[in-house]
C-alpha positions, -999 to 999 in steps of 0.1 A, spaced: 137 439 343 124 444 378 119 480 389 140 489 419 121 496 450 133 520 477 120 528 511 99 559 513 103 586 539 71 585 560 79 615 583 107 633 601 106 626 639 118 651 664 127 640 700 114 664 726 107 667 763 72 682 756 57 666 725 24 686 726 42 719 729 65 712 700 37 698 678 16 729 685 46 751 675 50 734 641 13 730 635 9 767 639 40 776 620 34 753 590 -4 750 589 -4 713 594 -32 692 610 -30 665 636 -34 629 625 -69 618 636 -68 610 673 -37 631 680 -56 664 685 -52 681 719 -78 670 745 -103 693 760 -90 717 787 -84 698 820 -85 664 803 -55 640 803 -32 640 773 -17 605 770 -8 609 734 9 642 741 31 624 766 42 599 740 39 604 702 21 629 680 20 632 642 13 662 620 0 659 584 -1 683 555 -32 694 537 -31 663 514 -31 640 545 5 629 542 25 625 574 52 652 576 64 656 612 62 634 643 71 642 679 85 616 702 85 623 740 118 617 757 127 622 794 158 644 787 173 660 756 204 682 755 197 714 735 218 719 705 244 747 710 249 753 673 266 773 658 290 773 687 295 749 716 298 712 722 264 700 710 259 699 672 225 704 656 225 668 642 194 675 621 175 706 610 145 715 589 148 737 558 117 757 552 113 780 522 93 811 512 90 828 479 102 864 486 121 885 511 89 901 522 76 866 529 108 859 549 101 889 571 65 879 576 75 844 586 102 857 608 77 876 629 54 846 630 82 822 641 92 845 669 56 850 680 51 813 682 82 808 704 112 804 681 145 820 690 167 836 663 201 820 660 215 835 628 203 863 604 215 863 569 184 879 555 205 905 536 225 878 517 219 887 480 221 850 468 203 831 496 185 853 522 179 832 553 174 831 590 181 802 614 160 797 645 157 773 674 122 759 680 109 757 716 128 725 722 160 739 708 161 722 674 175 745 647 155 752 616 160 776 586 136 797 567 150 810 534 140 825 501 140 797 475 
């Protein structure tokens, strides 16, 4: 019997109008590192990769998120309005105190709060928009 083989998810790709800005947001929020060669250039130097495609990796070196530069992108209007979120990231923390700490971090990095269910007894969570407008959740797992 031949073992079934399935494709593997390499990374999640987010379209954005400023790849460097969004990559920096998630790098800071999640503690990821750039793929070698994708690091920001020295101040005043050109950033060709930041105008095209950037990849963030976790501590083990696995690709996690990529950022693809596009010329225009309508911002999701979720939970109301005509433009659905289409995709979002679910991020978890261990406790409600951790949720509050990450809430402050997310806001300080440029996230915008969209919904607050942090007092939900079964699944405390908050929903944010990243600097490009993509929704993401942080909840207590």
